[in-house]
C-alpha positions, 0 to 999 in steps of 0.5 A: 457492467454499465458505463456509469458503474465503470466510471464510478469504480474508476473515480473511486479508485483514482480518488483513493490513490490521491489523484487531484480532482482536475486530473480525475475529471480529465481522466473521466472525460477521456474514459467516458468518450472511449466508452461512448464510442465503444457503445456506439460501435456495439461494444460493451464497457468490458471490451474497453476496460476488461473484466477487472475494472479496479485493475484497469483503474489502478494501471491508469493511475500508475501511469498518471502518477509519477514514479518518484511520487509513488516511491516517496509514498511507498518509503513513507508507508514502509517507514510508518509500518516499521515504526508501528511494529517497533512501537508495538514491541515497546508497548508489549515489553514495557521498555524504552529500548527494543533490541533488534534480533536477527529473527525480528529483522528477518520477520520485518523484512519478510513482511515489508518485501512481500507486502510491497511486492503485492500491494504495488502490483495491485497499485496501492500500499494500504493495509490490504491482504498483502500484510497477511501474506507477509505475516505468513512469510515473515514468521517462518523467516524469523524462526529460521533466522533465529535458529541459524543466527541466535537471538542476541540483539544486533542493536537497540532502538530507543522509543524516540527513534521509533516515533521518528521512524513512524512520523513520515508515513503518518500523513499518508496513513491518515489520508488513506484511513480518511479515504477508505472511510469516505468510500 
């Protein structure tokens, strides 16, 4: 992999993660200096960044973006996805109130926990493979919970509460969709 390709992958990754332009330029300048120094010493770009350039870029982005900002973004995206799942329940059942059963709650929690763990490890919280793995965990969790605890609703969620739940993550979801389309 060439120096230009490493820089392009890192730039794309950092822009996708929402790092501001000034910080991206500063990070690229610093990385360029490291890569050029390594090239002058006869080393390849992989000797500096490793074999997995996106993972390198993600780890640098995590170090650059404060934890509090990442946590706020994660909470907004989890809230958004919970709202979307509830909205799908409203739409498929044609009802203004959705009953949340123990199995449904276990299903959602399984998806959220696995997805957050996998996506944060990867450095992002988008609609990646983590959701599929979450489904594989969520379905058996829902079935086991329904069998153990029954299917009586724990509480009802009105449509207006579902829409409010999805609202905080809407801006992040839109930004991620736009960033993936621009790439």
